[in-house]
C-alpha positions in Angstrom: -69.0 -202.0 18.9 -72.3 -200.6 17.0 -72.8 -201.6 13.6 -73.1 -198.7 11.0 -75.9 -199.2 8.2 -75.1 -199.1 4.5 -74.6 -195.4 4.0 -75.7 -196.0 0.3 -78.9 -195.9 -1.3 -79.7 -198.2 -4.7 -81.7 -195.5 -6.8 -82.4 -194.6 -10.2 -81.8 -190.8 -10.8 -83.7 -188.8 -13.2 -81.7 -186.5 -15.8 -80.9 -183.4 -13.8 -81.6 -181.2 -17.2 -85.1 -181.9 -18.1 -84.4 -180.6 -21.5 -82.0 -183.7 -22.0 -78.8 -184.3 -24.1 -79.2 -181.2 -26.4 -79.2 -178.8 -23.2 -75.8 -180.0 -22.2 -73.1 -177.6 -22.3 -70.5 -180.2 -24.0 -72.8 -180.6 -26.6 -72.7 -176.6 -27.4 -68.7 -176.8 -26.9 -68.3 -179.5 -29.2 -70.7 -177.9 -32.0 -68.4 -174.9 -31.8 -65.2 -177.1 -31.9 -63.6 -175.1 -34.8 -64.1 -171.9 -33.5 -63.2 -173.0 -29.6 -59.8 -174.1 -31.0 -59.1 -170.9 -32.3 -60.0 -169.3 -29.3 -58.0 -171.4 -27.4 -55.1 -170.3 -29.4 -55.6 -166.9 -29.1 -55.9 -166.8 -25.7 -52.9 -168.9 -25.1 -50.6 -166.7 -27.1 -51.5 -163.6 -25.3 -50.5 -165.4 -22.0 -47.2 -166.9 -23.5 -46.3 -163.3 -24.8 -46.9 -162.1 -21.2 -44.6 -164.9 -20.0 -41.9 -164.5 -22.6 -42.6 -160.7 -23.2 -39.0 -159.9 -25.1 -38.0 -160.9 -28.5 -35.2 -163.0 -27.2 -37.1 -164.8 -24.3 -40.0 -166.3 -26.9 -37.3 -167.2 -29.5 -35.7 -169.0 -26.5 -38.8 -170.5 -25.3 -39.7 -172.1 -29.0 -36.3 -173.4 -29.3 -36.3 -175.3 -26.0 -39.8 -176.4 -27.0 -38.6 -177.9 -30.5 -35.5 -179.1 -28.3 -37.6 -180.8 -25.8 -40.2 -182.3 -28.5 -37.5 -183.9 -30.4 -36.3 -185.8 -27.8 -39.6 -186.9 -26.7 -40.4 -188.6 -29.6 -37.0 -190.0 -30.0 -37.0 -191.6 -26.7 -40.8 -191.9 -25.6 -42.8 -192.5 -29.0 -46.6 -193.2 -28.9 -48.6 -194.8 -31.7 -51.1 -191.9 -31.5 -48.2 -189.4 -32.0 -49.1 -187.7 -35.3 -46.8 -189.0 -38.6 -45.9 -185.6 -39.6 -44.5 -184.6 -36.0 -40.5 -184.7 -36.5 -41.3 -183.0 -40.1 -43.2 -180.4 -38.1 -40.6 -179.8 -35.6 -37.6 -179.7 -38.3 -39.7 -177.1 -39.9 -40.3 -174.8 -37.1 -36.3 -175.4 -36.4 -35.6 -174.2 -39.8 -37.5 -171.1 -39.5 -35.7 -170.3 -36.6 -32.6 -170.6 -38.4 -34.0 -168.4 -41.2 -35.0 -165.6 -38.3 -31.2 -165.8 -36.7 -30.0 -164.4 -40.3 -32.7 -161.5 -40.3 -31.8 -158.2 -39.4 -35.2 -156.2 -39.6 -36.9 -156.4 -36.1 -40.3 -156.1 -37.7 -39.7 -159.0 -40.0 -38.5 -161.0 -37.0 -41.5 -160.2 -35.0 -43.7 -161.2 -37.7 -42.1 -164.3 -38.3 -42.2 -165.2 -34.9 -45.8 -164.8 -34.7 -46.4 -166.6 -37.2 -44.4 -169.5 -35.7 -46.3 -169.3 -32.3 -49.6 -169.2 -33.9 -48.9 -172.4 -35.8 -47.6 -174.2 -33.1 -50.2 -173.2 -30.6 -53.4 -174.2 -32.9 -51.8 -177.3 -33.6 -51.5 -178.0 -29.7 -55.2 -176.6 -29.4 -56.7 -179.0 -32.2 -54.8 -181.9 -30.4 -56.3 -181.3 -27.2 -60.0 -180.2 -28.0 -62.2 -183.2 -27.6 -65.0 -184.3 -29.7 -68.1 -185.2 -28.0 -70.7 -187.1 -29.9 -74.3 -187.4 -28.7 -75.4 -190.6 -30.5 -71.9 -192.3 -29.3 -72.3 -191.2 -26.0 -75.6 -193.0 -25.6 -74.4 -196.1 -27.0 -71.1 -196.4 -25.1 -73.2 -195.4 -21.7 -75.4 -198.4 -22.6 -72.4 -201.0 -23.3 -70.5 -200.0 -20.1 -73.8 -200.5 -18.0 -75.0 -203.9 -19.8 -71.1 -205.3 -20.1 -70.2 -204.7 -16.5 -73.8 -205.5 -15.1 -73.3 -208.9 -17.3 -69.8 -209.5 -15.7 -71.1 -208.9 -12.2 -73.9 -211.3 -12.7 -71.6 -213.7 -14.1 -69.8 -213.7 -11.2 -72.4 -213.8 -8.5 -75.0 -216.2 -10.2 -74.7 -219.7 -10.6 -75.5 -221.7 -14.0 -75.2 -221.5 -17.3 -78.1 -218.6 -17.8 -75.8 -216.3 -15.4 -74.3 -214.4 -18.3 -78.0 -213.0 -19.4 -79.1 -212.5 -15.3 -80.3 -209.1 -14.4 -80.2 -210.1 -10.7 -77.5 -207.7 -10.1 -76.6 -204.3 -11.0 -73.7 -202.0 -11.1 -75.3 -200.3 -8.1 -74.3 -203.6 -6.1 -71.1 -203.5 -7.1 -70.2 -199.7 -7.0 -71.9 -197.9 -4.0 -72.2 -194.1 -4.3 -72.3 -192.2 -1.0 -72.0 -188.6 0.4 -73.3 -185.3 -0.7 -75.3 -186.5 -4.3 -78.4 -184.5 -3.8 -76.3 -181.4 -2.9 -74.2 -182.1 -6.3 -77.3 -182.7 -8.2 -79.0 -179.6 -7.1 -75.7 -177.7 -7.9 -75.2 -178.8 -11.5 -78.2 -176.9 -12.0 -76.9 -173.6 -10.8 -73.6 -173.4 -11.7 -70.3 -175.3 -13.1 -69.0 -178.2 -11.2 -65.4 -179.3 -11.3 -65.4 -182.7 -10.2 -62.1 -183.6 -8.4 -61.5 -187.2 -7.8 -58.5 -189.3 -5.9 -56.7 -191.3 -8.7 -55.4 -195.0 -8.0 -56.3 -197.0 -10.9 -56.9 -197.2 -14.8 -60.5 -198.1 -13.8 -61.0 -194.3 -12.2 -62.0 -192.7 -15.7 -64.7 -195.2 -16.4 -65.8 -195.6 -12.9 -66.3 -191.8 -12.6 -67.8 -191.8 -16.1 -70.4 -194.4 -15.1 -70.9 -192.4 -11.7 -72.1 -189.4 -13.3 -74.3 -191.0 -15.9 -75.9 -192.8 -13.0 -76.8 -189.8 -11.2 -78.6 -188.4 -13.8 -75.8 -185.3 -14.6 -75.1 -184.3 -17.9 -71.5 -185.4 -19.4 -68.4 -184.0 -17.9 -65.4 -182.8 -20.3 -62.2 -184.4 -18.8 -58.7 -184.9 -19.4 -57.7 -188.2 -20.6 -54.2 -189.2 -21.0 -52.7 -189.4 -24.6 -51.8 -192.7 -24.0 -55.1 -194.2 -23.8 -55.6 -192.9 -27.5 -52.9 -195.7 -28.6 -55.8 -198.0 -28.3 -58.0 -197.6 -31.4 -61.0 -199.2 -29.7 -60.8 -196.7 -26.4 -59.7 -193.9 -28.2 -63.1 -194.1 -30.3 -64.9 -194.3 -26.9 -63.5 -191.7 -24.9 -63.1 -189.3 -27.8 -66.7 -189.4 -28.2 -67.7 -189.0 -24.5 -66.2 -185.6 -23.7 -62.8 -186.2 -23.1 -60.0 -183.6 -24.2 -56.3 -185.0 -24.7 -53.2 -184.5 -22.0 -50.1 -185.5 -23.2 -48.1 -185.7 -19.8 -44.7 -186.0 -21.8 -45.0 -182.5 -22.7 -43.7 -180.2 -20.2 -42.9 -176.9 -22.1 -44.6 -173.7 -21.6 -46.4 -173.3 -25.0 -48.3 -176.7 -24.5 -49.2 -176.1 -20.9 -50.4 -172.3 -21.4 -52.6 -174.0 -24.3 -53.9 -176.8 -22.1 -54.7 -174.3 -19.2 -56.6 -172.2 -21.9 -58.3 -175.0 -22.9 -59.8 -176.0 -19.5 -60.4 -172.2 -18.5 -62.6 -171.7 -21.6 -64.5 -174.8 -21.5 -65.3 -173.8 -17.7 -66.5 -170.2 -18.6 -68.8 -171.8 -21.2 -70.6 -173.7 -18.4 -68.7 -177.0 -19.0 -68.8 -179.3 -16.0 -65.4 -180.4 -15.7 -63.3 -183.6 -14.4 -60.0 -183.7 -13.7 -57.4 -185.4 -11.4 -55.7 -182.9 -9.5 -53.0 -185.2 -8.2 -52.1 -185.3 -11.8 -51.9 -189.0 -12.2 -52.2 -192.7 -10.6 -51.2 -192.7 -6.7 -47.7 -194.7 -7.3 -47.4 -194.7 -3.7 -50.9 -195.6 -2.6 -51.5 -192.5 -0.5 -54.3 -189.9 -0.7 -52.7 -187.2 -2.6 -51.5 -184.2 -0.5 -49.5 -182.2 -3.3 -51.9 -181.3 -5.8 -51.1 -180.2 -9.6 -51.9 -176.5 -9.4 -52.2 -175.8 -13.3 -55.4 -176.9 -14.1 -56.9 -175.9 -10.5 -55.8 -172.5 -11.4 -58.0 -172.3 -14.4 -61.2 -172.7 -12.1 -60.4 -169.4 -10.1 -59.2 -167.7 -13.5 -62.5 -168.5 -15.0 -64.5 -167.8 -12.0 -63.1 -164.2 -12.0 -63.7 -163.7 -15.7 -67.3 -165.0 -15.1 -68.1 -162.4 -12.1 -66.7 -160.1 -14.5 -68.9 -160.6 -17.5 -71.9 -161.3 -15.5 -73.9 -162.6 -18.4 -76.5 -165.0 -18.1 -74.1 -167.8 -19.8 -70.7 -166.8 -18.6 -71.6 -165.2 -15.0 -72.4 -168.8 -13.3 -70.6 -169.6 -10.2 -68.0 -172.2 -10.2 -68.6 -175.2 -7.5 -65.5 -177.8 -6.6 -66.6 -181.2 -5.6 -64.0 -183.6 -4.1 -64.6 -187.3 -5.0 -62.6 -190.3 -3.5 -62.7 -193.8 -5.0 -62.1 -196.5 -2.6 -60.9 -199.6 -3.5 -60.0 -203.2 -1.4 -57.3 -203.6 -4.0 -55.9 -201.9 -7.0 -54.6 -204.5 -9.9 -51.7 -202.1 -10.9 -50.2 -202.1 -7.5 -47.2 -204.1 -8.0 -45.8 -201.8 -10.7 -47.2 -198.9 -9.0 -45.1 -199.1 -6.1 -41.9 -200.3 -7.6 -42.3 -197.0 -9.7 -42.7 -195.1 -6.2 -39.8 -196.7 -4.2 -37.5 -196.5 -7.7 -38.2 -192.8 -7.8 -38.9 -191.5 -4.3 -36.7 -188.4 -3.5 -35.9 -187.8 -7.1 -37.3 -185.3 -9.3 -36.3 -186.9 -12.7 -38.2 -188.0 -15.8 -38.9 -191.7 -16.2 -40.7 -193.4 -19.5 -44.1 -194.4 -18.1 -45.0 -198.1 -18.3 -48.6 -198.5 -19.0 -49.5 -202.1 -18.0 -52.7 -201.7 -20.0 -51.4 -200.6 -23.5 -53.8 -202.9 -25.5 -57.1 -203.9 -25.8 -56.6 -207.4 -24.7 -54.8 -206.1 -21.5 -57.5 -203.7 -20.8 -60.5 -206.4 -21.3 -58.4 -208.7 -18.9 -58.2 -205.7 -16.3 -62.0 -205.0 -16.6 -63.1 -208.8 -16.5 -60.9 -209.4 -13.3 -62.2 -206.1 -11.7 -65.9 -207.0 -12.1 -65.7 -210.5 -11.4 -63.9 -210.1 -8.1 -66.2 -210.0 -5.1 -65.1 -206.9 -3.4 -67.2 -203.8 -3.7 -66.3 -200.3 -4.5 -67.1 -196.9 -2.7 -67.4 -193.5 -4.1 -67.8 -190.8 -1.9 -69.3 -187.5 -3.0 -67.8 -184.7 -1.1 -68.8 -181.4 0.0 -69.2 -178.8 -2.6 -66.8 -175.3 -2.3 -66.6 -172.7 -4.1 -63.2 -171.6 -5.5 -61.8 -170.3 -2.6 -62.5 -173.6 -0.5 -65.5 -172.4 1.2 -68.2 -174.9 1.6 -71.8 -173.7 -0.2 -75.4 -174.9 0.7 -77.5 -176.7 -2.2 -78.5 -172.9 -3.5 -74.7 -172.2 -4.3 -74.7 -169.9 -1.3 -71.0 -169.9 0.4 -70.0 -170.1 4.2 -66.8 -169.0 6.1 -65.2 -171.4 9.0 -67.9 -169.6 11.3 -70.8 -170.6 9.3 -71.6 -167.0 8.2 -72.8 -166.3 4.7 -70.4 -164.8 2.5 -69.9 -163.3 -1.0 -67.4 -164.7 -3.2 -67.3 -162.4 -5.5 -65.8 -159.7 -3.0 -62.6 -161.7 -3.1 -62.2 -160.6 -6.8 -63.5 -157.2 -6.1 -61.8 -153.4 -4.9 -63.7 -150.6 -4.7 -66.8 -152.2 -6.1 -65.1 -153.4 -9.5 -63.8 -156.7 -10.4 -60.1 -156.5 -10.2 -58.0 -157.8 -13.5 -55.9 -160.5 -13.3 -53.3 -160.8 -10.6 -51.0 -163.6 -10.8 -49.9 -163.6 -7.2 -53.3 -163.3 -5.5 -54.8 -165.8 -7.7 -51.7 -168.4 -7.0 -52.7 -167.9 -3.3 -56.2 -168.6 -3.7 -55.0 -171.9 -5.9 -52.9 -173.0 -2.8 -55.9 -172.4 -0.5 -58.2 -174.3 -2.6 -55.8 -177.2 -2.9 -55.3 -177.4 0.7 -59.1 -177.6 1.3 -59.6 -180.5 -1.4 -56.7 -182.6 0.3 -58.4 -181.9 3.7 -62.0 -183.0 2.2 -60.2 -186.1 0.4 -58.9 -187.0 3.8 -62.7 -186.5 5.7 -64.7 -188.5 2.9 -62.1 -191.1 2.3 -63.6 -194.3 3.5 -61.8 -196.7 5.2 -62.3 -200.4 4.3 -60.9 -203.3 6.9 -58.2 -203.9 4.0 -57.0 -200.9 4.6 -56.4 -201.3 8.4 -55.2 -204.5 8.3 -52.7 -203.6 6.2 -51.8 -200.2 8.3 -51.7 -202.3 11.0 -49.5 -204.5 10.0 -46.9 -202.6 8.2 -46.4 -200.2 11.3 -46.1 -203.0 13.6 -43.4 -204.0 11.4 -41.6 -200.9 10.7 -41.7 -200.5 14.7 -40.4 -203.8 15.4 -37.4 -203.0 13.1 -37.4 -199.1 13.8 -33.6 -198.9 13.4 -33.9 -199.7 9.7 -34.7 -197.4 6.9 -37.4 -198.2 4.6 -35.5 -199.7 2.2 -33.4 -201.9 4.7 -36.6 -202.8 5.9 -38.2 -204.3 2.6 -34.9 -206.4 1.9 -35.5 -208.4 5.0 -36.2 -212.1 4.2 -40.0 -213.3 4.9 -39.2 -215.3 7.7 -38.1 -212.5 9.9 -41.5 -210.6 8.8 -43.5 -212.4 11.3 -46.1 -211.1 13.7 -47.7 -213.0 16.6 -51.4 -212.9 15.9 -51.6 -211.8 19.7 -50.2 -208.7 19.3 -51.5 -207.8 15.8 -55.1 -208.4 17.3 -54.2 -206.1 20.5 -53.0 -203.3 17.9 -55.6 -203.8 15.5 -58.4 -202.8 18.1 -56.7 -200.0 19.2 -56.5 -198.8 15.7 -60.5 -199.8 15.2 -61.3 -197.7 18.2 -59.4 -194.8 17.1 -60.8 -194.9 13.6 -64.4 -194.9 15.1 -63.5 -192.0 17.1 -62.4 -190.2 14.3 -65.5 -190.9 12.2 -67.7 -189.9 15.1 -66.0 -186.5 14.9 -66.4 -186.3 11.3 -62.5 -186.4 10.3 -63.0 -189.9 8.2 -66.0 -192.2 6.7 -65.7 -195.9 7.5 -67.5 -198.6 5.6 -70.0 -200.7 7.5 -68.0 -203.9 7.4 -65.8 -201.9 9.9 -68.1 -203.0 12.6 -68.8 -205.8 14.8 -66.4 -208.6 16.0 -62.8 -207.5 15.3 -61.8 -210.9 14.5 -64.1 -211.0 11.7 -63.1 -207.6 10.6 -59.4 -209.0 10.4 -60.6 -211.9 8.6 -62.5 -209.9 6.2 -59.6 -207.5 5.6 -57.0 -210.0 4.8 -59.4 -211.7 2.6 -59.8 -208.5 0.5 -56.3 -206.8 1.0 -54.5 -207.2 -2.2 -56.7 -209.8 -3.2 -55.6 -211.6 -6.5 -52.2 -210.5 -6.5 -49.5 -213.4 -6.8 -47.9 -212.5 -3.8 -50.4 -211.4 -0.8 -49.4 -208.4 1.1 -50.4 -209.6 4.4 -52.0 -213.1 5.5 -51.9 -215.9 8.2 -49.4 -218.7 8.1 -49.7 -222.3 9.4 -48.8 -221.3 12.8 -51.5 -218.9 13.0 -49.3 -215.9 12.9 -49.5 -213.1 10.3 -46.9 -212.5 7.5 -46.3 -210.9 4.1 -45.2 -212.1 0.8 -44.5 -208.9 -0.6 -43.9 -206.3 1.9 -43.7 -203.4 -0.9 -47.6 -204.0 -1.7 -47.9 -204.1 2.2 -46.5 -200.8 2.5 -48.7 -199.6 -0.6 -52.1 -200.7 0.9 -50.8 -199.3 4.3 -50.3 -196.0 2.7 -53.9 -195.3 2.1 -54.2 -194.4 6.0 -51.0 -192.4 6.2 -51.9 -188.7 6.8 -54.2 -189.4 10.1 -51.4 -189.7 12.7 -52.5 -193.2 13.7 -48.9 -194.5 13.9 -48.8 -193.3 17.5 -51.4 -195.8 18.6 -49.2 -198.6 17.5 -46.5 -199.5 20.6 
């Protein structure tokens, strides 16, 4: 099997915008924070009024929000929650009680308007970020310097290793794919970067990638739980992050969040959000994306075409990205959550393993001092309908014919006003294309393939057992003879290479050469540094698992390619 040359280039990229940081859209966005908070609130109120058009419907929506919020702060409080939140909700509840005693409809409507405005402005102000130029520069230097020192400490021997600069972040993190296209499109329109999400490291990793590629800072939604930790809050609150509280499921909050995203895109702010919503608990590449924030890209594009001004008439480009790791430190707890919740649509209290500064520091030290590398794959850019675009931003259909995206929002030569059914369909189409691109640019590591091979062999060996009964089997039954594993692995390896040659998946250069060596590398890296290894060779030279839950998690990375059929 031929060797594949490394597909990444160690290169220093100049800043895309020659004017420097003052030319970045996020700087202007932050400079006008107060005005934007108000604008977001106004737009949110309009949409909420459409969704709750009657007096009775609006009262019910506000009552439901107050009830859910009171329940949230009782059952799942966070340190970052405002101290006056309980009092605020009690005051809103009291105001609703006063309204129920009113008979004058005009007075009722006026009071409801005041309540809704107060709630939405509070949400809008909570969500909005606070980008700081000076802090951005400082944090960027700290991250690059700190991680590079950790990297050298792990790979350079001797007491001076911590001061060595022999290795850089690009020796650890390999950026591959459509880098030049992304850089060019950043000058021509507004980028929405949509990465896969597996680890707490993802936000930091993507932030470094954006900086390393010479791109302006992106705004991005950061989980509000991260703001529980003061030092982390200081950093991410200054880097373009806006706050997303996943505990809040009420209409009023969600519409405010969407309005913030849409207005930011309209104003040309390059944005990043994880379309899966949260980390993949199963280890699978996301297939069902959260459509709420994704829909804001489509709405912003329609409004941009409608206005056609120099500032707001830009085209919006969607750029899928996959983050590829040999191991995920949070995998044991993530897969436990997935197995506990599988098949159930119930809420649960999110148990964040990294809820203190110490735990986050330990997480980062472990990650950057371990031997395995990370790959970040930049996918082909699309327009908001999922059509691929070239470096000039021109869209092309499946047959390679040039098309005008604007026509999808036009009727009789004019931009069509908001049509929810049409834009829902566009969002669905876009999400499917993103998922397809995730699978196409997913980079297969030896660790992924050995885990997939091992789990499917066991699954087919005990084909009469369901997933949960399989996972209850004792370790002494979970044995795979090496010859059987080797033969099956070779079949899968050949199939993956055929898929790679057809452009259906990406593969690591380490997935070529002698299969025995590939297996050895895969076993060395899969789930490395977990207390129990998901796959290893026992004293008899056969394969077994110390934690079949983890083996299932790492196997899931290759679910969706129909590779199971090549395991007898």
